[in-house]
C-alpha positions in Angstrom: 0.0 -0.1 -0.2 1.3 3.9 -0.7 2.8 5.6 2.4 0.5 8.7 3.2 2.1 11.5 2.5 2.0 14.9 3.7 -0.6 17.0 1.5 2.9 19.5 1.7 4.6 17.0 0.0 2.6 16.1 -2.8 1.8 20.2 -3.4 5.6 20.3 -3.4 5.3 17.3 -6.1 3.7 19.3 -8.7 6.0 22.5 -7.9 8.9 20.5 -9.3 7.9 19.9 -12.3 7.2 23.0 -12.8 3.6 23.4 -11.8 2.6 25.5 -9.2 -1.0 23.1 -7.5 -4.5 25.4 -7.9 -5.3 24.7 -4.0 -7.6 26.4 -2.0 -7.8 29.5 -5.5 -12.2 29.0 -5.4 -11.9 27.7 -1.6 -11.3 25.0 1.1 -14.4 23.5 0.0 -14.1 23.5 -4.1 -15.1 20.5 -5.9 -14.9 22.0 -9.8 -11.5 23.2 -10.2 -10.7 25.1 -13.5 -14.4 24.5 -14.6 -14.9 28.1 -11.9 -13.3 29.1 -15.0 -15.6 28.4 -17.5 -18.0 31.1 -17.8 -21.1 32.9 -19.4 -18.5 35.2 -21.0 -16.6 31.6 -22.2 -19.8 30.5 -23.5 -20.6 33.7 -25.1 -16.6 33.5 -27.1 -17.5 30.2 -28.2 -19.9 30.7 -29.7 -18.1 33.9 -32.1 -16.0 30.6 -33.2 -19.1 29.4 -35.0 -18.5 30.3 -39.0 -20.2 27.3 -40.9 -22.5 25.6 -38.8 -20.8 22.0 -39.5 -21.2 19.9 -36.4 -18.1 16.7 -36.1 -18.8 14.4 -33.4 -16.1 14.2 -31.4 -17.1 10.8 -29.4 -15.9 7.0 -30.6 -18.9 4.5 -31.1 -18.9 2.4 -28.5 -18.7 -1.1 -30.4 -18.9 -4.6 -27.9 -18.1 -7.0 -30.3 -14.8 -5.0 -32.2 -13.7 -1.9 -29.3 -10.8 -0.1 -31.5 -8.4 -0.1 -28.6 -8.7 -2.0 -26.1 -6.0 -4.7 -25.1 -7.6 -8.5 -26.0 -8.1 -10.7 -22.9 -8.9 -8.0 -21.0 -13.2 -7.7 -20.1 -14.8 -5.5 -22.4 -14.7 -1.6 -21.9 -18.7 -2.3 -23.3 -21.7 -4.7 -23.0 -24.9 -4.2 -24.6 -27.8 -5.7 -23.8 -31.1 -6.8 -25.5 -33.8 -6.5 -22.5 -36.7 -6.9 -24.8 -37.3 -7.2 -28.7 -39.8 -8.3 -31.3 -43.0 -10.4 -30.0 -42.9 -7.8 -26.7 -45.4 -6.1 -26.8 -46.8 -2.7 -25.1 -50.0 -3.5 -25.4 -52.8 -3.3 -27.9 -50.9 -3.5 -31.2 -47.6 -1.5 -30.0 -44.3 -3.5 -30.0 -40.8 -1.9 -28.3 -37.8 -2.9 -28.3 -35.1 -2.1 -25.3 -32.0 -2.5 -24.0 -29.3 -1.9 -21.8 -25.8 -1.3 -21.8 -22.5 -1.7 -19.8 -19.7 0.9 -19.7 -16.2 1.2 -18.6 -16.1 4.7 -17.2 -12.5 4.5 -17.9 -9.6 3.1 -19.6 -8.2 3.1 -23.1 -11.3 2.8 -25.4 -14.4 5.0 -24.4 -14.6 8.2 -24.9 -14.6 9.6 -21.7 -14.1 12.6 -18.5 -12.5 12.2 -15.6 -14.1 13.6 -12.4 -11.3 14.9 -10.0 -11.7 12.3 -7.6 -10.4 10.0 -9.9 -6.8 10.3 -9.1 -5.0 10.6 -5.8 -1.1 10.8 -5.4 0.2 10.3 -2.5 -2.9 9.6 0.0 -3.7 13.0 -1.0 -6.0 13.9 -3.4 -7.6 17.7 -5.6 -7.3 20.7 -3.1 -5.5 18.8 -0.5 -7.9 16.4 0.9 -7.1 13.1 1.7 -8.1 10.8 -0.9 -9.6 8.0 1.4 -12.0 11.0 2.5 -13.1 11.8 -1.7 -14.0 7.9 -2.4 -15.0 4.6 -1.4 -16.7 1.4 -2.3 -19.9 3.1 -2.5 -18.6 5.9 -4.7 -17.2 9.7 -4.6 -18.4 11.8 -2.3 -16.4 14.9 -3.1 -15.9 16.1 -6.7 -17.6 13.5 -8.4 -19.4 13.8 -11.7 -22.1 15.8 -10.5 -19.6 19.0 -10.5 -18.1 18.1 -13.4 -20.4 18.9 -16.2 -22.1 20.1 -18.7 -19.4 22.0 -20.3 -20.1 24.6 -22.9 -16.7 26.1 -23.9 -14.1 27.6 -26.7 -12.1 24.7 -27.4 -8.6 25.0 -29.6 -7.5 22.2 -31.0 -3.4 21.6 -31.0 -2.7 19.3 -33.7 0.8 18.1 -33.4 0.8 16.0 -36.4 0.5 19.0 -38.6 2.8 20.8 -36.3 5.6 18.3 -36.8 4.9 17.4 -40.6 4.2 13.9 -39.7 0.9 11.5 -40.5 0.7 11.2 -36.5 2.9 10.7 -33.7 4.6 7.3 -33.4 3.4 5.4 -30.0 5.9 6.7 -27.0 6.6 9.6 -28.6 5.4 12.7 -26.0 4.2 16.0 -27.3 6.4 18.6 -25.6 6.1 22.3 -24.1 6.8 23.3 -27.4 4.8 21.9 -29.2 1.6 23.5 -26.9 3.4 26.9 -26.9 2.9 26.7 -30.7 -1.0 27.3 -30.1 -0.6 29.6 -27.1 -1.7 32.9 -28.7 -4.9 31.2 -29.1 -5.9 30.1 -25.6 -7.5 32.3 -23.6 -8.7 31.1 -19.6 -11.5 28.7 -19.4 -11.1 27.6 -22.6 -10.7 23.5 -23.8 -7.2 22.8 -24.6 -7.9 19.6 -27.2 -4.6 18.2 -28.3 -4.4 16.1 -31.5 -1.4 13.4 -31.5 -2.9 10.8 -34.1 -3.7 8.1 -32.8 -6.7 7.1 -34.6 -3.6 6.5 -37.8 -1.2 4.9 -36.0 -3.5 2.2 -34.4 -5.1 1.6 -38.5 -1.3 1.5 -39.4 -0.5 -1.0 -37.1 -3.6 -3.7 -37.8 -3.0 -2.9 -41.5 0.6 -3.9 -41.2 -0.5 -6.5 -38.3 -3.1 -8.0 -41.0 -0.8 -7.5 -44.2 1.6 -9.9 -42.2 -0.7 -12.6 -41.1 -1.1 -12.1 -37.5 -3.5 -10.1 -35.2 -2.1 -6.7 -33.2 -1.5 -8.5 -30.0 -2.5 -5.5 -28.3 -4.2 -3.3 -31.0 -3.2 0.2 -28.6 0.0 -0.9 -28.3 2.6 2.4 -27.4 0.5 5.7 -26.6 1.8 9.1 -27.5 0.4 11.9 -25.4 2.1 14.6 -23.2 5.2 14.7 -21.9 4.9 16.1 -18.2 6.2 19.6 -19.4 4.0 20.6 -21.4 1.9 20.7 -17.9 3.2 24.1 -17.2 1.6 25.7 -20.5 -2.0 24.2 -19.3 -1.5 25.7 -15.8 0.0 29.4 -17.1 -3.1 29.6 -19.8 -5.3 28.6 -17.0 -7.1 26.2 -19.6 -10.5 24.8 -18.9 -10.3 21.5 -19.6 -7.4 19.2 -21.6 -8.5 16.4 -23.6 -6.4 14.2 -25.9 -7.0 11.3 -28.2 -5.9 9.5 -26.5 -5.0 8.6 -22.5 -3.6 12.0 -22.1 -0.7 10.2 -20.9 2.4 9.4 -22.6 3.1 5.2 -22.9 5.5 3.7 -21.5 6.5 6.7 -19.3 9.4 9.1 -19.9 10.8 8.7 -17.1 9.8 7.2 -13.2 7.1 9.8 -12.9 4.0 7.5 -13.1 0.9 9.2 -14.4 2.4 12.4 -14.6 -0.4 14.0 -17.0 -3.6 12.4 -14.4 -1.7 13.8 -10.8 -0.4 17.2 -12.5 -4.4 17.5 -13.6 -6.6 16.3 -11.6 -4.9 16.8 -8.0 -2.8 19.7 -8.4 -4.5 21.7 -10.9 -8.4 20.4 -10.8 -8.4 20.1 -14.7 -11.2 17.6 -15.8 -10.1 15.5 -18.6 -11.4 14.0 -21.3 -9.8 10.9 -23.3 -10.2 8.7 -26.0 -12.0 11.7 -28.5 -12.1 11.5 -31.9 -10.1 14.1 -33.6 -9.8 12.9 -37.6 -12.8 14.6 -38.4 -12.2 17.9 -36.4 -8.5 18.4 -37.4 -9.9 18.0 -41.1 -12.2 20.1 -40.7 -10.4 22.9 -39.1 -7.8 22.8 -41.6 -10.5 23.5 -44.4 -12.4 26.0 -42.6 -9.2 27.5 -41.1 -8.1 28.7 -38.0 -8.6 26.5 -34.8 -11.1 27.0 -32.2 -14.7 26.0 -32.1 -17.3 25.6 -30.0 -17.4 22.2 -27.8 -19.9 20.8 -25.6 -19.1 18.0 -23.0 -22.2 16.7 -21.2 -21.1 13.8 -18.5 -24.0 11.4 -17.4 -25.1 13.5 -13.7 -23.5 10.0 -12.5 -23.8 10.8 -8.0 -20.8 9.1 -6.7 -19.2 8.9 -10.2 -15.9 9.1 -10.8 -15.9 9.6 -14.8 -18.3 10.0 -17.1 -18.5 8.2 -20.6 -19.2 11.4 -23.0 -20.4 12.3 -26.5 -18.8 15.5 -27.2 -19.7 17.3 -30.4 -17.4 20.3 -31.9 -19.3 23.3 -33.6 -17.0 24.8 -36.7 
């Protein structure tokens, strides 16, 4: 079991990585973190980014038969079961079909939002609270998904492969502080910083290569390109309201000894909710055609009391 650290030790962990935590910034009882920066002014500014009216889905399909990124041998991220179908009736001449879905709220496959109670570090959670007081096996009592949305704000896409002149980032190739600073002039407090690594193209390429060799990729997700912890300095300095990526946010394998630094710095230290496994290919192409990098984003988690995360079906409006 992890040794309990003092809150000041955990605070200094972030400082050593160049990030000053937001603990106490919005009061000792705060549960929303940087979503406090997403005001009506941000919503109105987001509407100014809508120029063509094009609506783009940022959610990945939920395919129980063939989850695109989940490793073989693990529990399926989605289970879809029919409850009633043709032949079951709703009375009289009316038939009804119904179903139920079991979805993991976290992982490497489903598009989802992390609540601030999802991660602790050294036994400490967001705002310096003891992590054990935030969540137990009955669910979260502080900073759960009820505190996490819905969110409507201005999004800014940082298309890292386009910036570097490549099709996609290789697995394990981290997004750097310099990559994010290239987008700094476009970011305002409360904006959603959305980072594309080209993960969908990387996975498709790996699958094609495996098929050409007559084999199945052992782990379809493989190494994952994510953010280097130094990139979080930009997220902190620019007061991003949300951070979203087309992967897990963290780089796998890790670039150094720090374990899940993006999750820790975002959720524990800064109070930045994370959006994972976004579908960003269509958005990137649409923005390249339209010009500019900003758009209106809507991310609405399920209103799940006690939830540490939630599936989302976010949309971008261009």
